[in-house]
C-alpha positions in Angstrom: 41.4 -101.0 43.0 40.7 -102.0 39.4 37.1 -101.1 38.5 36.4 -104.6 37.1 37.5 -106.2 40.4 35.4 -103.8 42.4 32.3 -104.6 40.3 32.8 -108.3 41.0 33.2 -107.7 44.7 29.9 -105.8 44.8 28.1 -108.2 42.5 25.6 -109.4 45.1 24.7 -105.8 46.2 23.2 -104.9 42.8 19.6 -104.9 41.8 18.4 -107.4 39.1 18.9 -104.9 36.3 22.2 -103.7 37.7 23.3 -107.3 37.9 22.6 -107.7 34.2 24.8 -104.6 33.5 27.6 -105.9 35.7 27.6 -109.3 34.2 27.7 -107.9 30.6 30.5 -105.6 31.5 32.6 -108.3 33.2 32.0 -110.8 30.4 32.3 -108.4 27.5 34.6 -105.7 28.8 36.5 -105.3 25.5 33.2 -104.4 23.7 31.9 -102.0 26.4 34.9 -99.7 26.0 33.6 -98.6 22.6 29.8 -98.6 23.4 27.6 -95.6 23.9 25.3 -95.7 27.0 22.3 -96.3 24.6 24.0 -99.3 23.0 24.8 -100.8 26.4 21.2 -100.2 27.5 20.0 -102.2 24.5 22.4 -105.0 25.0 21.5 -105.4 28.7 17.8 -104.7 28.2 17.9 -101.9 30.7 17.7 -98.1 30.5 20.2 -95.3 30.3 19.0 -94.1 33.7 19.8 -97.5 35.3 23.3 -97.5 33.7 23.9 -94.0 35.1 22.8 -95.2 38.6 25.0 -98.3 38.3 28.0 -96.1 37.3 27.6 -94.0 40.4 27.1 -97.0 42.6 30.6 -98.4 41.5 32.3 -95.1 42.2 32.1 -93.3 38.8 30.5 -89.9 38.2 28.7 -91.1 35.1 28.9 -93.7 32.3 31.7 -91.8 30.5 33.9 -92.0 33.6 33.0 -95.7 34.0 34.2 -96.4 30.5 37.4 -94.5 31.1 38.1 -96.7 34.2 37.3 -99.8 32.2 39.6 -98.7 29.4 42.4 -98.2 32.0 42.0 -101.8 33.1 44.8 -104.2 31.9 42.3 -106.9 31.2 40.7 -106.2 27.8 40.9 -108.9 25.2 40.2 -109.1 21.5 39.1 -112.2 19.7 42.1 -114.3 18.6 42.7 -116.7 15.7 42.9 -120.4 16.3 46.7 -120.2 15.8 46.9 -118.1 18.9 45.0 -120.5 21.1 47.9 -121.4 23.4 48.9 -117.8 23.9 45.3 -116.9 24.5 44.9 -119.5 27.3 48.1 -118.3 28.9 46.8 -114.7 28.8 43.6 -115.9 30.6 45.6 -117.5 33.3 47.7 -114.4 33.7 44.6 -112.3 34.1 43.2 -114.7 36.7 46.5 -114.6 38.7 46.8 -110.8 38.5 43.2 -110.3 39.6 43.5 -112.9 42.3 46.6 -111.1 43.7 44.6 -107.9 43.9 42.0 -109.6 46.1 44.5 -111.1 48.5 44.1 -109.5 52.0 47.3 -110.3 53.9 45.7 -109.6 57.3 42.9 -112.1 56.5 45.4 -114.7 55.3 47.3 -114.4 58.6 44.1 -114.6 60.6 43.0 -117.6 58.6 46.3 -119.3 59.1 46.1 -118.7 62.9 42.7 -120.3 63.0 44.0 -123.4 61.1 46.9 -123.7 63.5 44.8 -123.4 66.6 41.9 -125.7 65.5 41.6 -129.1 67.2 40.0 -130.6 64.0 39.6 -129.0 60.6 36.7 -129.8 58.2 36.7 -128.6 54.6 33.4 -128.4 52.8 32.9 -128.2 49.0 30.5 -129.4 46.4 31.2 -130.2 42.7 34.5 -128.8 41.5 34.9 -127.0 44.9 34.8 -130.5 46.4 37.8 -131.5 44.4 39.6 -128.4 45.8 38.5 -129.3 49.3 40.1 -132.8 48.8 43.3 -131.1 47.6 43.4 -128.8 50.6 42.8 -131.8 52.9 45.8 -133.6 51.5 48.1 -130.6 51.9 47.1 -129.9 55.5 47.2 -133.6 56.3 50.9 -133.7 55.2 51.6 -130.8 57.5 50.3 -132.8 60.5 46.8 -131.4 60.9 43.8 -133.4 61.9 41.7 -132.6 58.8 38.9 -134.1 56.7 37.2 -133.0 53.5 33.5 -133.4 53.1 31.8 -133.2 49.7 28.5 -134.8 50.4 25.7 -132.3 51.4 24.1 -134.6 53.9 27.4 -135.5 55.6 28.2 -131.8 55.9 25.0 -131.1 57.9 25.6 -134.2 60.0 29.2 -133.2 60.7 28.2 -129.6 61.5 25.7 -130.9 64.1 28.3 -132.7 66.1 31.4 -130.5 65.9 32.7 -128.4 68.9 33.8 -124.9 69.5 37.4 -126.1 69.1 36.8 -127.2 65.5 37.2 -125.2 62.3 35.1 -125.4 59.2 36.5 -124.1 55.9 33.8 -123.8 53.2 34.5 -123.3 49.5 31.7 -121.8 47.5 32.5 -119.6 44.5 29.0 -118.0 44.5 28.6 -117.9 48.3 25.0 -119.0 47.7 25.3 -122.8 47.6 22.3 -123.9 49.7 24.0 -126.9 51.2 27.1 -124.8 52.2 24.9 -122.1 53.7 22.9 -124.5 55.8 26.0 -126.4 57.0 27.8 -123.2 58.0 24.7 -122.0 59.9 24.6 -125.3 61.9 28.4 -125.2 62.5 28.2 -121.6 63.8 25.3 -122.5 66.0 27.6 -125.1 67.6 30.2 -122.3 68.1 32.7 -123.8 65.7 35.0 -121.4 63.9 33.8 -120.9 60.3 35.8 -119.6 57.2 34.4 -119.0 53.8 36.3 -118.9 50.5 34.2 -117.1 47.9 34.1 -114.6 45.0 31.6 -112.2 46.4 31.0 -110.0 49.5 27.8 -110.0 51.4 26.6 -113.4 50.3 24.2 -115.7 52.2 27.0 -118.0 53.3 29.0 -115.0 54.6 26.3 -114.4 57.2 27.6 -117.6 59.0 31.3 -117.1 58.5 33.7 -115.7 61.0 36.0 -114.8 58.2 35.8 -114.8 54.4 38.6 -114.8 51.9 37.8 -113.4 48.4 39.0 -115.1 45.2 38.7 -114.0 41.6 35.7 -115.5 39.7 37.1 -117.0 36.5 33.7 -117.0 35.0 34.1 -113.3 34.3 37.2 -113.9 32.2 35.3 -115.8 29.5 32.5 -118.3 30.0 33.0 -119.6 26.4 36.2 -121.3 27.2 36.6 -124.5 29.3 39.0 -123.2 31.9 39.5 -124.6 35.5 37.0 -122.7 37.7 39.1 -123.5 40.8 42.3 -122.0 39.5 42.0 -118.9 41.7 41.1 -121.0 44.8 44.2 -123.1 44.3 46.2 -119.9 44.1 44.8 -118.9 47.5 45.5 -122.4 48.8 49.2 -122.1 47.7 49.5 -118.8 49.6 47.9 -120.3 52.8 50.2 -123.4 52.6 53.3 -121.3 52.0 52.5 -119.1 55.1 51.9 -122.2 57.2 55.2 -123.7 56.2 57.0 -120.7 57.7 56.2 -122.3 61.0 59.2 -124.5 62.0 57.1 -127.3 63.7 54.7 -127.5 60.7 57.6 -127.5 58.3 59.3 -130.3 60.2 56.1 -132.4 60.1 55.8 -131.8 56.4 59.4 -132.8 55.8 58.8 -136.1 57.7 55.8 -136.9 55.5 57.8 -136.1 52.3 60.6 -138.3 53.6 58.2 -141.2 54.4 56.7 -141.0 50.9 60.1 -141.0 49.2 61.3 -144.0 51.3 58.1 -146.0 50.4 58.8 -145.4 46.7 
């Protein structure tokens, strides 16, 4: 796996100092490839010893080998002129798509789809921009004939989790995996024996403790925080995959076709 992807996946396992190193590498990867270990230590306000330990933790023998792996990554960018703005944004989206594809676990997708198909009721949780994606997912599943609701209010999430049953499914979207309201709602839902799924960017998060299954997506913040790019892009990519797999089911596809036909007739 690409070293930069691996660093993102392990992000929550690092110590505070290691997290500073990881964040700098992910956000400034093009600069790191030309840095000495001393320069990186100064930039991250850490020590050369900490950087060496970090390198070993992510699978490299030392910092030199870590740089070699970073250099072999396909996702190193140089600053561009304003004239290249459109090309630049396209490149960022290509990077997100490529990295998102690397994180897709087919077995998890199939398991996730099976849980969606077998659920009596489906509830999708999300706050902020993740709430908008939750609404999008609800609309798609609704058009396939599922009994589904999206909940974007933190209080309603807890209330809903308190009254759901073991036949219900909760899909929570939290990029960080640490959103307090999501964590608490998943905990309550799991206590009531409901199936719980988490869509997140990191492994071993607080929310993951209360999820039966987690699907990893690429964190677009590590592409470039200075640009105003849709933080939900990689989640929508995963949603497209899930919906495409669902539509392979003949009954689901027929229901979807009926809803499309109904909408076209009403227009």
